[in-house]
C-alpha positions, -999 to +999 in steps of 0.1 A: -162+308-028-199+312-020-211+345-005-232+351+026-270+353+023-287+374+050-324+381+052-342+408+073-377+400+086-403+416+108-437+431+110-447+464+093-427+493+108-401+471+125-372+491+110-358+466+086-352+492+058-334+516+081-311+489+095-303+475+060-294+510+048-271+514+078-255+480+072-250+489+035-232+521+045-210+501+069-202+475+042-193+503+018-169+517+044-154+483+050-149+476+013-170+445+014-187+434-018-225+431-014-259+436-030-291+447-015-325+435-027-361+437-015-392+415-018-414+415-036-393+431-064-356+434-071-360+426-108-379+442-137-405+414-135-405+414-097-411+451-095-442+447-118-455+419-095-449+442-065-472+469-079-499+443-084-497+424-052-496+455-029-523+475-046-549+483-020-578+482-045-572+446-054-592+433-025-607+404-046-573+388-048-575+352-035-549+341-010-536+314-033-530+340-060-512+361-035-489+332-025-481+324-061-474+360-070-450+365-041-433+332-050-431+342-087-413+374-078-390+354-055-382+328-082-371+356-106-351+373-079-333+341-068-325+330-103-316+364-118-299+381-089-293+362-057-277+330-069-253+347-093-242+372-066-236+344-041-216+325-067-194+355-071-187+355-034-208+386-026-229+392+005-266+394-002-289+415+020-325+407+014-354+428+027-379+399+033-377+364+019-396+331+023-403+336+060-425+366+051-447+344+030-449+319+059-457+345+085-481+366+064-498+341+041-498+310+063-499+322+100-516+355+091-541+346+064-545+309+070-531+293+039-518+259+048-481+258+058-475+229+035-488+248+005-467+279+012-435+259+019-440+236-011-445+265-035-415+284-022-393+254-022-398+252-059-395+290-064-361+292-045-346+258-055-343+253-018-320+283-012-322+295+024-304+324+042-273+318+063-288+343+088-322+358+094-325+389+116-360+392+130-368+427+142-396+420+167-421+446+177-456+444+191-486+450+168-493+482+187-459+496+180-462+484+144-495+502+139-482+535+155-451+535+133-471+528+101-495+556+111-466+580+118-452+573+083-483+587+067-494+581+032-517+554+018-515+519+033-508+490+011-528+457+011-507+442+039-508+473+061-546+476+057-553+442+074-567+442+109-548+439+142-556+403+147-539+395+114-508+413+124-508+396+158-508+362+140-480+374+117-458+382+147-467+349+164-457+332+131-423+349+131-416+339+167-426+304+159-401+303+130-374+317+152-378+287+176-381+263+146-348+275+131-327+287+160-294+281+141-305+306+114-325+332+134-314+361+155-342+378+172-336+415+180-361+437+199-371+463+174-380+490+200-344+495+211-323+525+200-314+523+163-277+523+171-280+494+196-298+473+170-272+482+143-244+473+167-259+438+174-263+431+136-228+443+128-212+421+155-231+391+143-221+397+106-185+399+117-188+365+135-204+350+104-177+363+081-150+350+104 
């Protein structure tokens, strides 16, 4: 029996990591078998790629290089971790997936949609999530949350507000293109309200 593949998407500071952690705690309590992975990363090779692609001093990196590096990390993660877990009937919770590349590299940075989709179709062998939760927040809320976190900004977080507006528009466009897969959740709600909506939907998916 195949497992359930769930991705979490959203702008910087949307609260994906917090919600995934809470869902993991809930699944543990329910005794449901799952794995949690993040992108880029999730494998030894992917974690090395993550360090390179997010380094803020690599401002000479071309956009095509960026697309290929994210896809390379993703290809390793899908082949090494995600597909075997799904084949074992486990639930897979993925912090970002192909839609991040579409939103950030295509809508945000202007790489052609065809290029991003073609590269990632090869990288993932066409594997798509059963459900994608989009935690939607405005660029202004995103910026304030990133600022409140403190610390150095990575390459994505350093990009200007117009870039992040395009990223959000890209995500919302994807949600209308794939309504059967997407569930859009307003990310400025109380954490418990967001968590409840996700839990209820996962229960429906499992049933």
